[in-house]
N, CA, C and O atoms as CSV, one atom per row, in Angstrom:
chain,resi,resn,atom,element,x,y,z
A,1,MET,N,N,129.055,142.409,107.379
A,1,MET,CA,C,129.127,141.468,108.480
A,1,MET,C,C,130.214,140.442,108.152
A,1,MET,O,O,130.200,139.834,107.082
A,2,ASP,N,N,131.146,140.259,109.073
A,2,ASP,CA,C,132.217,139.300,108.826
A,2,ASP,C,C,131.799,137.891,109.260
A,2,ASP,O,O,130.705,137.690,109.788
A,3,TYR,N,N,132.664,136.950,109.035
A,3,TYR,CA,C,132.361,135.539,109.297
A,3,TYR,C,C,132.022,135.280,110.759
A,3,TYR,O,O,131.036,134.604,111.053
A,4,GLU,N,N,132.818,135.803,111.672
A,4,GLU,CA,C,132.590,135.561,113.104
A,4,GLU,C,C,131.229,136.091,113.540
A,4,GLU,O,O,130.530,135.429,114.307
A,5,ASP,N,N,130.842,137.277,113.064
A,5,ASP,CA,C,129.534,137.837,113.415
A,5,ASP,C,C,128.409,136.980,112.853
A,5,ASP,O,O,127.403,136.753,113.525
A,6,SER,N,N,128.575,136.504,111.625
A,6,SER,CA,C,127.563,135.637,111.000
A,6,SER,C,C,127.432,134.329,111.758
A,6,SER,O,O,126.328,133.823,111.963
A,7,LEU,N,N,128.565,133.787,112.171
A,7,LEU,CA,C,128.552,132.534,112.914
A,7,LEU,C,C,127.871,132.716,114.269
A,7,LEU,O,O,127.048,131.892,114.669
A,8,ASP,N,N,128.212,133.781,114.967
A,8,ASP,CA,C,127.578,134.057,116.264
A,8,ASP,C,C,126.076,134.227,116.114
A,8,ASP,O,O,125.307,133.705,116.920
A,9,ARG,N,N,125.656,134.952,115.086
A,9,ARG,CA,C,124.229,135.169,114.842
A,9,ARG,C,C,123.515,133.851,114.544
A,9,ARG,O,O,122.419,133.603,115.046
A,10,ALA,N,N,124.142,133.016,113.729
A,10,ALA,CA,C,123.541,131.720,113.384
A,10,ALA,C,C,123.413,130.838,114.616
A,10,ALA,O,O,122.399,130.162,114.793
A,11,LEU,N,N,124.429,130.838,115.465
A,11,LEU,CA,C,124.384,130.011,116.666
A,11,LEU,C,C,123.331,130.492,117.660
A,11,LEU,O,O,122.716,129.672,118.341
A,12,THR,N,N,123.114,131.776,117.759
A,12,THR,CA,C,122.103,132.280,118.690
A,12,THR,C,C,120.691,132.036,118.174
A,12,THR,O,O,119.760,131.901,118.968
A,13,GLU,N,N,120.520,131.978,116.868
A,13,GLU,CA,C,119.192,131.780,116.288
A,13,GLU,C,C,118.842,130.308,116.088
A,13,GLU,O,O,117.689,129.977,115.812
A,14,THR,N,N,119.817,129.434,116.225
A,14,THR,CA,C,119.578,128.010,116.047
A,14,THR,C,C,118.965,127.438,117.321
A,14,THR,O,O,119.499,127.643,118.411
A,15,PRO,N,N,117.838,126.718,117.192
A,15,PRO,CA,C,117.231,126.133,118.396
A,15,PRO,C,C,118.107,125.012,118.949
A,15,PRO,O,O,118.839,124.346,118.217
A,16,GLU,N,N,118.006,124.826,120.265
A,16,GLU,CA,C,118.725,123.734,120.906
A,16,GLU,C,C,118.066,122.419,120.507
A,16,GLU,O,O,116.842,122.294,120.536
A,17,VAL,N,N,118.865,121.466,120.143
A,17,VAL,CA,C,118.363,120.158,119.756
A,17,VAL,C,C,118.787,119.169,120.833
A,17,VAL,O,O,119.972,119.032,121.136
A,18,GLY,N,N,117.805,118.482,121.404
A,18,GLY,CA,C,118.104,117.461,122.411
A,18,GLY,C,C,118.641,116.227,121.738
A,18,GLY,O,O,118.519,116.067,120.523
A,19,ASP,N,N,119.230,115.359,122.516
A,19,ASP,CA,C,119.723,114.125,121.917
A,19,ASP,C,C,118.553,113.189,121.607
A,19,ASP,O,O,117.414,113.443,121.997
A,20,ALA,N,N,118.859,112.116,120.905
A,20,ALA,CA,C,117.817,111.198,120.432
A,20,ALA,C,C,117.006,110.614,121.585
A,20,ALA,O,O,115.804,110.387,121.447
A,21,ALA,N,N,117.654,110.373,122.715
A,21,ALA,CA,C,116.940,109.772,123.848
A,21,ALA,C,C,115.872,110.716,124.393
A,21,ALA,O,O,114.840,110.265,124.891
A,22,ASP,N,N,116.116,112.031,124.302
A,22,ASP,CA,C,115.144,112.998,124.799
A,22,ASP,C,C,113.876,113.014,123.959
A,22,ASP,O,O,112.777,113.147,124.498
A,23,ARG,N,N,114.016,112.880,122.656
A,23,ARG,CA,C,112.848,113.007,121.792
A,23,ARG,C,C,112.189,111.676,121.474
A,23,ARG,O,O,111.083,111.646,120.935
A,24,PHE,N,N,112.848,110.583,121.797
A,24,PHE,CA,C,112.321,109.262,121.473
A,24,PHE,C,C,111.887,108.567,122.750
A,24,PHE,O,O,112.719,108.072,123.510
A,25,GLN,N,N,110.608,108.533,122.979
A,25,GLN,CA,C,110.066,107.871,124.153
A,25,GLN,C,C,109.105,106.773,123.700
A,25,GLN,O,O,108.105,107.048,123.036
A,26,VAL,N,N,109.413,105.546,124.060
A,26,VAL,CA,C,108.541,104.421,123.741
A,26,VAL,C,C,107.455,104.372,124.812
A,26,VAL,O,O,107.762,104.403,126.003
A,27,PRO,N,N,106.191,104.295,124.402
A,27,PRO,CA,C,105.131,104.217,125.416
A,27,PRO,C,C,105.274,102.957,126.261
A,27,PRO,O,O,105.537,101.872,125.741
A,28,ALA,N,N,105.100,103.113,127.563
A,28,ALA,CA,C,105.140,101.950,128.451
A,28,ALA,C,C,103.974,101.029,128.085
A,28,ALA,O,O,102.856,101.500,127.876
A,29,PRO,N,N,104.228,99.721,128.007
A,29,PRO,CA,C,103.137,98.809,127.644
A,29,PRO,C,C,102.044,98.794,128.714
A,29,PRO,O,O,102.316,98.666,129.907
A,30,GLU,N,N,100.820,98.927,128.255
A,30,GLU,CA,C,99.660,98.834,129.141
A,30,GLU,C,C,99.071,97.444,128.954
A,30,GLU,O,O,98.406,97.168,127.955
A,31,VAL,N,N,99.324,96.572,129.925
A,31,VAL,CA,C,98.836,95.202,129.816
A,31,VAL,C,C,97.745,94.958,130.840
A,31,VAL,O,O,97.739,95.524,131.933
A,32,ARG,N,N,96.825,94.097,130.445
A,32,ARG,CA,C,95.680,93.796,131.309
A,32,ARG,C,C,95.343,92.315,131.165
A,32,ARG,O,O,95.180,91.818,130.051
A,33,PRO,N,N,95.238,91.608,132.297
A,33,PRO,CA,C,94.849,90.190,132.211
A,33,PRO,C,C,93.364,90.068,131.883
A,33,PRO,O,O,92.536,90.812,132.409
A,34,GLU,N,N,93.045,89.130,131.018
A,34,GLU,CA,C,91.656,88.817,130.654
A,34,GLU,C,C,91.525,87.303,130.646
A,34,GLU,O,O,91.676,86.667,129.603
A,35,GLY,N,N,91.247,86.733,131.794
A,35,GLY,CA,C,91.177,85.274,131.897
A,35,GLY,C,C,92.561,84.679,131.724
A,35,GLY,O,O,93.487,85.021,132.459
A,36,ASN,N,N,92.702,83.783,130.748
A,36,ASN,CA,C,94.010,83.172,130.513
A,36,ASN,C,C,94.790,83.897,129.410
A,36,ASN,O,O,95.737,83.344,128.850
A,37,VAL,N,N,94.391,85.126,129.102
A,37,VAL,CA,C,95.035,85.918,128.055
A,37,VAL,C,C,95.478,87.246,128.657
A,37,VAL,O,O,94.805,87.795,129.530
A,38,THR,N,N,96.613,87.758,128.187
A,38,THR,CA,C,97.074,89.089,128.577
A,38,THR,C,C,96.932,89.994,127.361
A,38,THR,O,O,97.439,89.676,126.285
A,39,SER,N,N,96.253,91.106,127.526
A,39,SER,CA,C,96.003,92.044,126.443
A,39,SER,C,C,96.963,93.227,126.545
A,39,SER,O,O,97.068,93.862,127.595
A,40,TYR,N,N,97.655,93.515,125.457
A,40,TYR,CA,C,98.576,94.655,125.361
A,40,TYR,C,C,97.769,95.780,124.730
A,40,TYR,O,O,97.655,95.875,123.508
A,41,GLU,N,N,97.210,96.633,125.588
A,41,GLU,CA,C,96.222,97.629,125.173
A,41,GLU,C,C,96.752,98.679,124.192
A,41,GLU,O,O,96.052,99.032,123.243
A,42,ASN,N,N,97.953,99.177,124.395
A,42,ASN,CA,C,98.484,100.253,123.545
A,42,ASN,C,C,99.510,99.728,122.530
A,42,ASN,O,O,100.482,100.411,122.205
A,43,PHE,N,N,99.283,98.533,122.049
A,43,PHE,CA,C,100.190,97.912,121.081
A,43,PHE,C,C,100.302,98.752,119.807
A,43,PHE,O,O,101.400,98.930,119.281
A,44,GLN,N,N,99.190,99.262,119.315
A,44,GLN,CA,C,99.216,100.047,118.077
A,44,GLN,C,C,100.009,101.343,118.258
A,44,GLN,O,O,100.731,101.751,117.348
A,45,ALA,N,N,99.889,101.989,119.404
A,45,ALA,CA,C,100.658,103.211,119.679
A,45,ALA,C,C,102.153,102.894,119.716
A,45,ALA,O,O,102.977,103.690,119.266
A,46,THR,N,N,102.486,101.740,120.249
A,46,THR,CA,C,103.890,101.321,120.299
A,46,THR,C,C,104.420,101.087,118.890
A,46,THR,O,O,105.522,101.525,118.558
A,47,ILE,N,N,103.647,100.406,118.069
A,47,ILE,CA,C,104.040,100.147,116.678
A,47,ILE,C,C,104.265,101.473,115.943
A,47,ILE,O,O,105.256,101.638,115.233
A,48,ASP,N,N,103.342,102.402,116.122
A,48,ASP,CA,C,103.452,103.698,115.457
A,48,ASP,C,C,104.719,104.431,115.902
A,48,ASP,O,O,105.405,105.041,115.082
A,49,ARG,N,N,105.023,104.371,117.176
A,49,ARG,CA,C,106.190,105.076,117.710
A,49,ARG,C,C,107.487,104.444,117.233
A,49,ARG,O,O,108.445,105.154,116.926
A,50,LEU,N,N,107.531,103.111,117.167
A,50,LEU,CA,C,108.746,102.407,116.763
A,50,LEU,C,C,108.960,102.404,115.259
A,50,LEU,O,O,110.075,102.180,114.788
A,51,ASN,N,N,107.903,102.650,114.506
A,51,ASN,CA,C,107.957,102.635,113.044
A,51,ASN,C,C,108.404,101.262,112.522
A,51,ASN,O,O,109.271,101.154,111.655
A,52,ARG,N,N,107.787,100.233,113.076
A,52,ARG,CA,C,108.030,98.862,112.646
A,52,ARG,C,C,106.681,98.198,112.374
A,52,ARG,O,O,105.636,98.714,112.768
A,53,THR,N,N,106.715,97.055,111.700
A,53,THR,CA,C,105.462,96.363,111.413
A,53,THR,C,C,104.982,95.637,112.658
A,53,THR,O,O,105.780,95.198,113.485
A,54,GLN,N,N,103.668,95.519,112.778
A,54,GLN,CA,C,103.121,94.813,113.939
A,54,GLN,C,C,103.511,93.348,113.913
A,54,GLN,O,O,103.685,92.742,114.971
A,55,GLU,N,N,103.653,92.767,112.735
A,55,GLU,CA,C,104.034,91.367,112.630
A,55,GLU,C,C,105.432,91.137,113.194
A,55,GLU,O,O,105.669,90.152,113.892
A,56,HIS,N,N,106.363,92.054,112.889
A,56,HIS,CA,C,107.739,91.899,113.351
A,56,HIS,C,C,107.824,91.990,114.870
A,56,HIS,O,O,108.453,91.147,115.510
A,57,LEU,N,N,107.197,93.004,115.448
A,57,LEU,CA,C,107.217,93.155,116.907
A,57,LEU,C,C,106.479,92.002,117.584
A,57,LEU,O,O,106.944,91.479,118.597
A,58,LEU,N,N,105.347,91.610,117.037
A,58,LEU,CA,C,104.573,90.524,117.641
A,58,LEU,C,C,105.373,89.218,117.646
A,58,LEU,O,O,105.380,88.496,118.643
A,59,LYS,N,N,106.041,88.919,116.541
A,59,LYS,CA,C,106.855,87.710,116.455
A,59,LYS,C,C,107.972,87.741,117.500
A,59,LYS,O,O,108.256,86.731,118.144
A,60,PHE,N,N,108.596,88.895,117.662
A,60,PHE,CA,C,109.655,89.025,118.656
A,60,PHE,C,C,109.116,88.806,120.070
A,60,PHE,O,O,109.697,88.054,120.853
A,61,LEU,N,N,108.000,89.467,120.389
A,61,LEU,CA,C,107.419,89.333,121.731
A,61,LEU,C,C,106.982,87.900,122.006
A,61,LEU,O,O,107.147,87.411,123.124
A,62,GLN,N,N,106.431,87.224,121.009
A,62,GLN,CA,C,106.048,85.815,121.185
A,62,GLN,C,C,107.274,84.985,121.558
A,62,GLN,O,O,107.217,84.143,122.455
A,63,SER,N,N,108.370,85.230,120.868
A,63,SER,CA,C,109.595,84.493,121.138
A,63,SER,C,C,110.141,84.808,122.526
A,63,SER,O,O,110.533,83.901,123.261
A,64,GLU,N,N,110.167,86.076,122.883
A,64,GLU,CA,C,110.701,86.489,124.186
A,64,GLU,C,C,109.838,85.990,125.340
A,64,GLU,O,O,110.360,85.587,126.379
A,65,LEU,N,N,108.528,86.018,125.161
A,65,LEU,CA,C,107.624,85.617,126.232
A,65,LEU,C,C,107.337,84.115,126.220
A,65,LEU,O,O,106.785,83.576,127.179
A,66,GLY,N,N,107.712,83.446,125.132
A,66,GLY,CA,C,107.500,82.004,125.039
A,66,GLY,C,C,106.032,81.632,124.986
A,66,GLY,O,O,105.596,80.721,125.690
A,67,THR,N,N,105.268,82.326,124.160
A,67,THR,CA,C,103.834,82.076,124.081
A,67,THR,C,C,103.344,82.339,122.664
A,67,THR,O,O,104.111,82.745,121.791
A,68,SER,N,N,102.072,82.105,122.453
A,68,SER,CA,C,101.457,82.458,121.173
A,68,SER,C,C,100.728,83.790,121.347
A,68,SER,O,O,100.383,84.187,122.460
A,69,ALA,N,N,100.508,84.459,120.237
A,69,ALA,CA,C,99.868,85.773,120.308
A,69,ALA,C,C,99.113,86.043,119.021
A,69,ALA,O,O,99.327,85.390,118.000
A,70,SER,N,N,98.231,87.014,119.096
A,70,SER,CA,C,97.476,87.449,117.924
A,70,SER,C,C,97.123,88.922,118.101
A,70,SER,O,O,97.266,89.494,119.181
A,71,ILE,N,N,96.656,89.516,117.001
A,71,ILE,CA,C,96.189,90.896,117.032
A,71,ILE,C,C,94.674,90.853,116.916
A,71,ILE,O,O,94.139,90.212,116.011
A,72,ASP,N,N,93.978,91.529,117.822
A,72,ASP,CA,C,92.520,91.519,117.738
A,72,ASP,C,C,92.027,92.640,116.818
A,72,ASP,O,O,92.827,93.399,116.270
A,73,ASP,N,N,90.719,92.735,116.657
A,73,ASP,CA,C,90.134,93.708,115.725
A,73,ASP,C,C,90.301,95.156,116.197
A,73,ASP,O,O,90.054,96.081,115.422
A,74,ARG,N,N,90.708,95.369,117.435
A,74,ARG,CA,C,90.948,96.722,117.950
A,74,ARG,C,C,92.431,97.090,117.919
A,74,ARG,O,O,92.812,98.148,118.419
A,75,GLY,N,N,93.270,96.232,117.341
A,75,GLY,CA,C,94.697,96.509,117.231
A,75,GLY,C,C,95.506,96.181,118.470
A,75,GLY,O,O,96.667,96.577,118.580
A,76,ARG,N,N,94.903,95.461,119.403
A,76,ARG,CA,C,95.618,95.067,120.613
A,76,ARG,C,C,96.300,93.726,120.376
A,76,ARG,O,O,95.787,92.877,119.648
A,77,ALA,N,N,97.458,93.544,120.997
A,77,ALA,CA,C,98.118,92.240,120.973
A,77,ALA,C,C,97.565,91.433,122.133
A,77,ALA,O,O,97.391,91.953,123.235
A,78,ARG,N,N,97.290,90.167,121.884
A,78,ARG,CA,C,96.745,89.293,122.928
A,78,ARG,C,C,97.658,88.085,123.052
A,78,ARG,O,O,97.828,87.322,122.101
A,79,PHE,N,N,98.248,87.917,124.241
A,79,PHE,CA,C,99.184,86.834,124.520
A,79,PHE,C,C,98.512,85.773,125.372
A,79,PHE,O,O,97.814,86.083,126.337
A,80,THR,N,N,98.730,84.517,125.006
A,80,THR,CA,C,98.200,83.422,125.800
A,80,THR,C,C,99.043,83.301,127.059
A,80,THR,O,O,100.252,83.082,126.990
A,81,GLY,N,N,98.395,83.446,128.207
A,81,GLY,CA,C,99.094,83.361,129.484
A,81,GLY,C,C,98.975,84.665,130.256
A,81,GLY,O,O,98.445,85.659,129.760
A,82,ASP,N,N,99.482,84.637,131.483
A,82,ASP,CA,C,99.430,85.802,132.368
A,82,ASP,C,C,100.819,86.420,132.447
A,82,ASP,O,O,101.743,85.802,132.976
A,83,PHE,N,N,100.975,87.635,131.925
A,83,PHE,CA,C,102.268,88.309,131.903
A,83,PHE,C,C,102.151,89.659,132.592
A,83,PHE,O,O,101.237,90.436,132.315
A,84,ARG,N,N,103.078,89.923,133.484
A,84,ARG,CA,C,103.108,91.204,134.180
A,84,ARG,C,C,103.619,92.299,133.241
A,84,ARG,O,O,104.304,92.030,132.255
A,85,GLN,N,N,103.270,93.520,133.575
A,85,GLN,CA,C,103.685,94.674,132.776
A,85,GLN,C,C,105.210,94.739,132.686
A,85,GLN,O,O,105.748,95.049,131.623
A,86,SER,N,N,105.903,94.456,133.767
A,86,SER,CA,C,107.367,94.549,133.773
A,86,SER,C,C,108.000,93.537,132.819
A,86,SER,O,O,109.024,93.825,132.199
A,87,ARG,N,N,107.405,92.373,132.700
A,87,ARG,CA,C,107.932,91.336,131.788
A,87,ARG,C,C,107.785,91.772,130.331
A,87,ARG,O,O,108.706,91.604,129.531
A,88,VAL,N,N,106.637,92.325,129.998
A,88,VAL,CA,C,106.406,92.814,128.639
A,88,VAL,C,C,107.304,94.026,128.370
A,88,VAL,O,O,107.838,94.161,127.269
A,89,ALA,N,N,107.474,94.900,129.352
A,89,ALA,CA,C,108.324,96.080,129.197
A,89,ALA,C,C,109.783,95.681,128.961
A,89,ALA,O,O,110.471,96.290,128.141
A,90,ASP,N,N,110.252,94.660,129.682
A,90,ASP,CA,C,111.628,94.185,129.478
A,90,ASP,C,C,111.816,93.637,128.063
A,90,ASP,O,O,112.838,93.892,127.426
A,91,ALA,N,N,110.832,92.886,127.578
A,91,ALA,CA,C,110.905,92.345,126.217
A,91,ALA,C,C,110.879,93.478,125.193
A,91,ALA,O,O,111.590,93.430,124.189
A,92,LEU,N,N,110.062,94.491,125.445
A,92,LEU,CA,C,109.986,95.640,124.539
A,92,LEU,C,C,111.306,96.401,124.528
A,92,LEU,O,O,111.760,96.830,123.467
A,93,ASP,N,N,111.926,96.574,125.685
A,93,ASP,CA,C,113.234,97.242,125.753
A,93,ASP,C,C,114.277,96.483,124.946
A,93,ASP,O,O,115.102,97.087,124.262
A,94,GLU,N,N,114.238,95.164,125.028
A,94,GLU,CA,C,115.169,94.335,124.261
A,94,GLU,C,C,114.946,94.522,122.757
A,94,GLU,O,O,115.903,94.584,121.985
A,95,TYR,N,N,113.683,94.609,122.350
A,95,TYR,CA,C,113.364,94.828,120.944
A,95,TYR,C,C,113.916,96.173,120.470
A,95,TYR,O,O,114.540,96.257,119.413
A,96,VAL,N,N,113.683,97.211,121.252
A,96,VAL,CA,C,114.149,98.553,120.890
A,96,VAL,C,C,115.671,98.567,120.755
A,96,VAL,O,O,116.211,99.158,119.820
A,97,GLU,N,N,116.353,97.918,121.685
A,97,GLU,CA,C,117.814,97.875,121.639
A,97,GLU,C,C,118.319,97.105,120.424
A,97,GLU,O,O,119.306,97.501,119.804
A,98,SER,N,N,117.653,96.013,120.084
A,98,SER,CA,C,118.114,95.151,118.991
A,98,SER,C,C,117.663,95.608,117.612
A,98,SER,O,O,118.405,95.452,116.642
A,99,PHE,N,N,116.450,96.175,117.503
A,99,PHE,CA,C,115.861,96.427,116.193
A,99,PHE,C,C,115.489,97.881,115.903
A,99,PHE,O,O,114.969,98.171,114.826
A,100,VAL,N,N,115.742,98.797,116.834
A,100,VAL,CA,C,115.337,100.178,116.594
A,100,VAL,C,C,116.497,101.162,116.733
A,100,VAL,O,O,116.738,101.939,115.809
A,101,THR,N,N,117.211,101.158,117.832
A,101,THR,CA,C,118.267,102.157,118.030
A,101,THR,C,C,119.557,101.746,117.330
A,101,THR,O,O,119.925,100.572,117.299
A,102,CYS,N,N,120.227,102.741,116.773
A,102,CYS,CA,C,121.489,102.532,116.061
A,102,CYS,C,C,122.585,102.200,117.063
A,102,CYS,O,O,122.732,102.879,118.080
A,103,SER,N,N,123.350,101.161,116.776
A,103,SER,CA,C,124.431,100.765,117.676
A,103,SER,C,C,125.619,101.723,117.608
A,103,SER,O,O,126.462,101.730,118.505
A,104,GLU,N,N,125.690,102.524,116.560
A,104,GLU,CA,C,126.802,103.464,116.406
A,104,GLU,C,C,126.527,104.811,117.057
A,104,GLU,O,O,127.346,105.313,117.828
A,105,CYS,N,N,125.364,105.401,116.745
A,105,CYS,CA,C,125.087,106.764,117.234
A,105,CYS,C,C,123.936,106.827,118.234
A,105,CYS,O,O,123.717,107.868,118.854
A,106,GLY,N,N,123.197,105.728,118.400
A,106,GLY,CA,C,122.091,105.697,119.352
A,106,GLY,C,C,120.804,106.319,118.849
A,106,GLY,O,O,119.847,106.451,119.613
A,107,SER,N,N,120.757,106.699,117.604
A,107,SER,CA,C,119.567,107.336,117.038
A,107,SER,C,C,118.444,106.316,116.811
A,107,SER,O,O,118.705,105.170,116.444
A,108,PRO,N,N,117.202,106.737,117.031
A,108,PRO,CA,C,116.076,105.850,116.730
A,108,PRO,C,C,115.626,105.969,115.266
A,108,PRO,O,O,114.695,105.282,114.845
A,109,ASP,N,N,116.279,106.831,114.503
A,109,ASP,CA,C,115.902,107.054,113.105
A,109,ASP,C,C,116.520,105.967,112.229
A,109,ASP,O,O,117.464,106.210,111.478
A,110,THR,N,N,115.968,104.778,112.346
A,110,THR,CA,C,116.497,103.623,111.637
A,110,THR,C,C,115.376,102.897,110.917
A,110,THR,O,O,114.193,103.145,111.148
A,111,ARG,N,N,115.782,101.997,110.041
A,111,ARG,CA,C,114.817,101.134,109.369
A,111,ARG,C,C,115.487,99.800,109.083
A,111,ARG,O,O,116.708,99.707,108.954
A,112,LEU,N,N,114.664,98.782,108.988
A,112,LEU,CA,C,115.165,97.448,108.656
A,112,LEU,C,C,115.157,97.296,107.141
A,112,LEU,O,O,114.127,97.500,106.498
A,113,VAL,N,N,116.310,96.936,106.569
A,113,VAL,CA,C,116.432,96.788,105.126
A,113,VAL,C,C,117.096,95.450,104.803
A,113,VAL,O,O,117.811,94.878,105.626
A,114,GLU,N,N,116.844,94.969,103.595
A,114,GLU,CA,C,117.494,93.754,103.107
A,114,GLU,C,C,118.790,94.159,102.418
A,114,GLU,O,O,118.790,95.017,101.536
A,115,GLU,N,N,119.877,93.548,102.817
A,115,GLU,CA,C,121.183,93.829,102.238
A,115,GLU,C,C,121.873,92.497,101.953
A,115,GLU,O,O,122.287,91.796,102.876
A,116,ARG,N,N,121.992,92.154,100.680
A,116,ARG,CA,C,122.608,90.898,100.254
A,116,ARG,C,C,121.967,89.683,100.911
A,116,ARG,O,O,122.658,88.758,101.339
A,117,GLY,N,N,120.657,89.695,100.984
A,117,GLY,CA,C,119.909,88.563,101.524
A,117,GLY,C,C,119.789,88.525,103.032
A,117,GLY,O,O,119.184,87.603,103.580
A,118,ALA,N,N,120.354,89.512,103.716
A,118,ALA,CA,C,120.266,89.555,105.178
A,118,ALA,C,C,119.548,90.831,105.600
A,118,ALA,O,O,119.662,91.861,104.935
A,119,THR,N,N,118.818,90.764,106.689
A,119,THR,CA,C,118.157,91.945,107.221
A,119,THR,C,C,119.133,92.681,108.126
A,119,THR,O,O,119.717,92.093,109.036
A,120,VAL,N,N,119.304,93.977,107.868
A,120,VAL,CA,C,120.193,94.809,108.673
A,120,VAL,C,C,119.455,96.071,109.091
A,120,VAL,O,O,118.437,96.440,108.505
A,121,LEU,N,N,119.987,96.718,110.110
A,121,LEU,CA,C,119.444,97.966,110.609
A,121,LEU,C,C,120.223,99.101,109.968
A,121,LEU,O,O,121.432,99.220,110.165
A,122,LYS,N,N,119.532,99.936,109.199
A,122,LYS,CA,C,120.174,101.072,108.534
A,122,LYS,C,C,119.784,102.348,109.256
A,122,LYS,O,O,118.601,102.643,109.422
A,123,CYS,N,N,120.779,103.097,109.682
A,123,CYS,CA,C,120.549,104.344,110.405
A,123,CYS,C,C,120.429,105.489,109.404
A,123,CYS,O,O,121.320,105.694,108.581
A,124,ASP,N,N,119.336,106.228,109.476
A,124,ASP,CA,C,119.144,107.376,108.598
A,124,ASP,C,C,119.928,108.592,109.087
A,124,ASP,O,O,120.127,109.543,108.331
A,125,ALA,N,N,120.374,108.572,110.340
A,125,ALA,CA,C,121.110,109.702,110.887
A,125,ALA,C,C,122.594,109.637,110.535
A,125,ALA,O,O,123.164,110.625,110.071
A,126,CYS,N,N,123.226,108.475,110.752
A,126,CYS,CA,C,124.676,108.386,110.505
A,126,CYS,C,C,125.041,107.477,109.337
A,126,CYS,O,O,126.194,107.457,108.908
A,127,GLY,N,N,124.069,106.724,108.816
A,127,GLY,CA,C,124.323,105.858,107.671
A,127,GLY,C,C,124.875,104.487,108.008
A,127,GLY,O,O,125.145,103.694,107.105
A,128,ALA,N,N,125.047,104.194,109.275
A,128,ALA,CA,C,125.615,102.901,109.678
A,128,ALA,C,C,124.671,101.751,109.347
A,128,ALA,O,O,123.449,101.892,109.376
A,129,LEU,N,N,125.269,100.626,109.036
A,129,LEU,CA,C,124.536,99.378,108.844
A,129,LEU,C,C,124.955,98.445,109.971
A,129,LEU,O,O,126.145,98.229,110.200
A,130,SER,N,N,123.963,97.890,110.676
A,130,SER,CA,C,124.245,97.004,111.806
A,130,SER,C,C,123.503,95.700,111.628
A,130,SER,O,O,122.364,95.678,111.160
A,131,ALA,N,N,124.150,94.618,112.002
A,131,ALA,CA,C,123.502,93.323,111.978
A,131,ALA,C,C,122.434,93.280,113.049
A,131,ALA,O,O,122.605,93.861,114.121
A,132,VAL,N,N,121.333,92.600,112.773
A,132,VAL,CA,C,120.280,92.422,113.765
A,132,VAL,C,C,120.190,90.939,114.077
A,132,VAL,O,O,120.545,90.103,113.245
A,133,PRO,N,N,119.715,90.608,115.277
A,133,PRO,CA,C,119.577,89.195,115.632
A,133,PRO,C,C,118.659,88.461,114.667
A,133,PRO,O,O,117.716,89.038,114.125
A,134,ASP,N,N,118.942,87.206,114.464
A,134,ASP,CA,C,118.099,86.374,113.610
A,134,ASP,C,C,116.868,85.969,114.407
A,134,ASP,O,O,116.971,85.149,115.320
A,135,ARG,N,N,115.728,86.516,114.087
A,135,ARG,CA,C,114.481,86.200,114.812
A,135,ARG,C,C,113.419,85.830,113.829
A,135,ARG,O,O,112.292,85.527,114.222
């Protein structure tokens, strides 16, 4: 078997790989008002999907929404005040853009690392290091 035949065979047997946006879906926030508190019901599922700490995301959402928040014993985030689903979703989209997706290749395969005393976003797919907002 020559090179061209081997290459053709390899290409036909290789599964199609979708881009990062196809395989990376952040769950839409499920929020529910409870008196003067808004409960983010699927907060833990969001944390698991984003592969970030709940403290980091919670701190960001508190800042974006301009309120205080806590995590209850069921893993839900609870925000003081009445917030619509769209408002929480917009804040979550901002978080994903700033702290999850790579600015170079768009991959969600990233992690936050300390580099010379600063927190940066390191992409496991392309190796890029990107500055993240100071939050």
